[in-house]
Each structure stands twice: as structure tokens, then as C-alpha cells.
C-alpha positions in Angstrom: -16.5 57.6 -11.7 -14.2 59.1 -9.1 -15.1 61.1 -6.0 -12.4 63.3 -4.4 -13.0 64.4 -0.8 -11.0 67.3 0.4 -11.1 67.2 4.2 -11.9 63.9 5.9 -13.6 64.6 9.2 -16.8 63.0 10.5 -19.0 64.5 7.8 -16.6 63.7 4.9 -16.4 60.1 6.2 -20.2 59.8 6.5 -20.8 61.0 3.0 -18.1 58.9 1.4 -19.4 55.7 3.1 -22.9 56.6 2.1 -21.8 57.2 -1.5 -20.0 53.8 -1.7 -23.1 52.1 -0.3 -25.3 53.7 -2.8 -23.0 52.9 -5.7 -22.9 49.3 -4.6 -26.7 49.2 -4.6 -26.9 50.8 -8.0 -24.1 48.6 -9.3 -22.1 51.7 -10.3 -18.3 51.6 -10.3 -17.0 54.2 -7.9 -13.5 55.1 -6.8 -12.8 57.4 -3.8 -9.7 59.5 -3.1 -9.0 61.6 0.0 -7.0 64.7 0.7 -6.5 66.0 4.3 -4.0 68.1 6.1 -3.8 65.2 8.6 -2.2 62.6 6.4 -2.5 59.7 8.8 -6.2 60.3 9.1 -6.5 60.3 5.3 -4.5 57.1 5.1 -6.7 55.4 7.7 -9.8 56.6 5.9 -8.5 55.4 2.5 -7.8 52.0 4.0 -11.3 51.8 5.4 -12.9 52.9 2.1 -10.6 51.0 -0.2 -9.6 54.3 -1.8 -6.4 56.3 -2.3 -4.8 59.3 -0.7 -4.0 62.4 -2.9 -0.7 64.1 -2.4 -2.5 67.5 -2.4 -5.8 69.3 -2.7 -4.8 70.2 -6.3 -4.3 66.6 -7.2 -7.7 65.8 -5.8 -9.3 68.4 -8.1 -7.3 67.2 -11.1 -8.6 63.6 -10.7 -12.1 63.7 -9.3 -15.4 63.9 -11.2 -17.2 64.9 -8.0 -15.1 67.0 -5.7 -16.4 67.3 -2.2 -15.1 70.3 -0.2 -15.6 68.9 3.3 -13.7 71.7 5.0 -14.7 74.4 7.5 -15.9 77.7 6.2 -12.9 79.5 7.7 -10.4 77.6 5.4 -12.6 77.1 2.3 -11.1 80.2 0.6 -7.6 78.9 0.8 -8.7 75.5 -0.6 -10.5 77.1 -3.4 -7.5 79.2 -4.4 -5.4 76.1 -4.4 -7.6 74.1 -6.6 -8.7 76.9 -8.9 -6.2 76.1 -11.8 -7.6 72.5 -12.0 -11.2 73.7 -11.8 -10.7 76.2 -14.6 -9.2 73.6 -16.8 -11.9 70.9 -16.2 -15.1 72.9 -16.2 -17.0 70.5 -18.4 -16.0 67.3 -16.5 -16.4 68.1 -12.8 -18.9 69.1 -10.1 -17.8 70.8 -6.9 -19.8 70.0 -3.7 -19.4 72.4 -0.8 -20.9 71.9 2.7 -19.4 75.1 4.2 -22.1 77.1 6.1 -22.7 80.6 4.8 -20.7 80.2 1.6 -22.9 81.0 -1.3 -22.5 79.5 -4.8 -21.7 83.0 -6.1 -19.0 83.5 -3.6 -17.4 80.2 -4.3 -17.4 80.9 -8.0 -15.9 84.4 -7.4 -13.0 82.9 -5.5 -12.5 80.3 -8.2 -12.5 83.0 -10.9 -14.9 81.1 -13.1 -18.6 80.0 -13.3 -17.9 76.5 -12.1 -20.6 73.8 -11.6 -21.2 74.1 -7.8 -23.6 72.2 -5.6 -24.1 73.4 -2.0 -25.2 70.8 0.6 -26.0 71.0 4.3 -25.8 67.5 5.8 -26.1 66.7 9.5 -24.3 64.2 11.8 -26.9 61.4 11.7 -25.6 60.9 8.2 -22.9 58.8 10.0 -25.6 56.1 10.5 -27.4 56.7 7.2 -30.2 58.7 8.9 -29.2 62.2 8.0 -30.9 65.1 6.3 -29.0 66.5 3.4 -30.4 69.7 1.8 -29.1 70.4 -1.7 -29.0 73.3 -4.1 -27.2 73.5 -7.4 -25.9 76.2 -9.7 -27.2 76.4 -13.3 -23.9 75.1 -14.5 -24.5 71.7 -13.0 -25.9 69.3 -15.6 -29.3 67.8 -14.6 -27.9 64.3 -15.0 -25.0 65.0 -12.7 -27.3 66.5 -10.1 -29.6 63.4 -10.2 -26.6 61.1 -10.0 -25.2 63.0 -7.0 -28.6 62.8 -5.2 -28.6 59.0 -5.6 -25.1 58.8 -4.2 -25.9 61.0 -1.3 -29.0 59.0 -0.5 -26.8 56.4 1.1 -26.3 58.8 4.0 -30.0 59.8 4.5 -32.8 61.9 3.2 -31.7 64.2 0.3 -34.0 67.2 -0.4 -33.6 70.0 -2.9 -34.1 73.5 -1.7 -33.6 77.0 -3.1 -30.3 78.4 -2.1 -31.9 81.3 -0.2 -33.0 78.7 2.4 -29.6 77.1 3.0 -28.7 79.1 6.1 -32.1 78.4 7.6 -31.5 74.7 7.0 -28.3 75.1 8.9 -30.2 76.4 11.9 -32.8 73.6 11.9 -31.3 70.3 10.6 -27.6 71.2 10.4 -27.3 72.3 14.1 -30.5 70.6 15.2 -29.0 67.2 16.3 -27.0 69.1 19.0 -30.2 70.6 20.4 -31.8 67.1 20.3 -28.9 65.6 22.2 -29.1 68.3 24.8 -32.8 67.6 25.3 -32.2 63.9 25.5 -29.4 64.5 28.1 -31.7 66.8 30.1 -34.6 64.4 29.9 -32.4 61.6 31.2 -31.0 63.9 34.0 -34.6 64.5 35.0 -35.2 60.7 35.2 -32.1 60.4 37.4 -33.3 63.2 39.6 -36.6 61.3 40.3 -34.9 58.0 41.0 -34.2 56.1 37.7 -30.8 54.5 37.2 -28.7 56.4 34.7 -28.5 53.7 32.1 -32.3 53.2 32.0 -33.0 57.0 32.1 -30.8 57.6 29.1 -32.2 54.6 27.1 -35.8 55.6 27.8 -35.1 59.3 26.9 -33.4 58.5 23.6 -36.0 55.9 22.5 -38.8 58.3 23.5 -37.4 61.1 21.3 -36.8 58.6 18.4 -40.3 57.3 18.7 -41.8 60.8 18.9 -39.9 61.9 15.8 -41.1 58.8 13.9 -44.7 59.6 14.9 -44.4 63.0 13.3 -43.0 61.6 10.1 -45.1 58.5 9.8 -48.5 59.9 10.8 -48.2 63.3 9.0 -49.9 64.9 12.0 -48.9 68.2 13.4 -46.7 68.0 16.5 -49.2 70.0 18.4 -51.9 67.4 17.7 -49.7 64.6 18.7 -48.8 66.5 21.9 -52.5 66.9 22.7 -53.0 63.1 22.3 -50.6 62.6 25.3 -52.0 65.5 27.4 -54.9 64.5 29.6 -56.8 67.2 31.6 -55.2 67.7 35.0 -52.7 64.9 34.2 -49.0 64.4 34.5 -48.1 65.5 31.0 -49.7 68.9 31.2 -47.9 69.5 34.5 -44.6 68.8 32.8 -45.5 71.0 29.8 -46.4 73.9 32.1 -43.0 73.5 33.7 -41.3 73.6 30.2 -43.3 76.7 29.3 -42.3 78.4 32.5 -38.7 77.9 31.4 -39.4 79.4 28.0 -38.7 76.0 26.3 -40.2 76.8 22.9 -38.7 80.3 22.8 -35.3 78.9 23.7 -35.5 76.4 20.8 -36.6 79.1 18.3 -33.9 81.4 19.5 -31.3 78.6 19.1 -32.3 78.1 15.4 -32.1 81.9 14.8 -28.7 82.1 16.5 -27.4 79.3 14.3 -28.8 80.9 11.2 -27.3 84.2 12.1 -23.9 82.7 12.6 -24.1 80.9 9.3 -24.8 84.3 7.6 -21.7 85.7 9.4 -19.5 82.8 8.3 -20.3 83.7 4.7 
């Protein structure tokens, strides 16, 4: 089995490393090849992965079984037009995987000029440390066995969850962009610690671990975040004072608006 990755930025690297780790665990033979406009970056990535560098995007489409399109939405159309001849010739033996925000399966197939097997995914940056969220939806042309195999490969980068395509832009707003919101909150929480006297290194460590622990509580207990919040919030105590300050700053409204703004931009990119 060969994976071709067109575009080798952070997300492409995360998914290729995750796929190789999964393949090793499953004792499945897997070869990886990269194509990137930045050839030295592709060469360095290939050396790191034990893979090869393709001379062009077209060659990547000619040789890969799973073809990852790890490029930005703004250049996806050009890449699709370049690889279209190979896709049209190899319909029964390939699966295309796109992670471009806003690009629907139908639009990708229209540019290719054929009803190709297409999977859309929306990963996030914690995939770099195998703790990502990867939402997945597939066109009817993708064989069930191929979809299951792809899920296993992607699981090396984090949680893989199937969704209906109509939810993909909403996923972008929550988990796709969400890490940036979390980093902003961690930074602000640490800044607050510094403001009230904590050394910077301790404030940042405590803030990051607190967010990590709180997230684990939600996932592992299955309790609603509001219930967990109430467990910390004593009448007339320190936590309710802090929550009141957050509410005065429209904290929840700002978070909701951030997700909506990201969703809206994903729709525009498509």
C-alpha cells in the first residue's frame, strides 16, 4: 500500500507519521511518498519518514493508493486540475483525501471531471502528538473496506469520527480552529497568574495542566461541563468571583462567536 501526500506542512507531516505508526502496529506494509512545492522540505520529510519524493503532483496521483491533498483551500483547484488525468485513469484503485476547509466532495469531483472516490477530513494540530480529532466523511464511491482501512491508518494521529458532510464546516469551527482558542485561553490564564505574582514558567505550566485536566474530566466522567463547573464553585467563594468576571467580559459569547466566525469563513473558502 502506498500513500501519496501532496503538500507537506505540519498537518501532512502529522498524518503521515500517524499512518506509519498505525501501519506498524497493524503489521501492514506501507510506503509513503511526498510532493511539495518546497522540494527541500519534501526531501527532509521523506528522509524522516523513510519515504520518497515525487517529481510532481501528477506522479503522486499516478503512484498512490491513498492520495492525501494536504494543501490550502486557495490552491486546491490548481492541484486537482493537475492530477485529474491520473485520477480519471485510476478510479477503481485510488481514494482521494482532502482536508481543505469549505471544499465539498461535489465541488472536488466537479473540478476533477469525474465521480472520484473522495474522503473529506478535518484534522487539528494536536494530531502532531497523536491526540488530534479527525472528522471524516466519504463519498458513495469510496469502498467500505477502503474507508475502514483509512480510519485505522488515521487513528495513529488521534480520535477518528465519522460525520455527515453537512457538519464538516461546523467541525472546522469547533475542533479544527479550536486549539487556537484553547492556546489563547491558556496564555491569558498564565498572564493572569503572572499579574498576581506567579513566576511565568509556573503560571504557564499550571495553566496548561489545568486545561488538560479539565478536558480529561469532561471526557472521562461523561458529565456536562456545567455540572463539573458547579463542583468547583462554592457559594461566595473564589471561583464564582472569577466566573462573574469572565461573564462580565462576555466570555462564553466570545467563544460562541469565534466558532461561528470560523464556520462562516470555511463556508466562504468553499
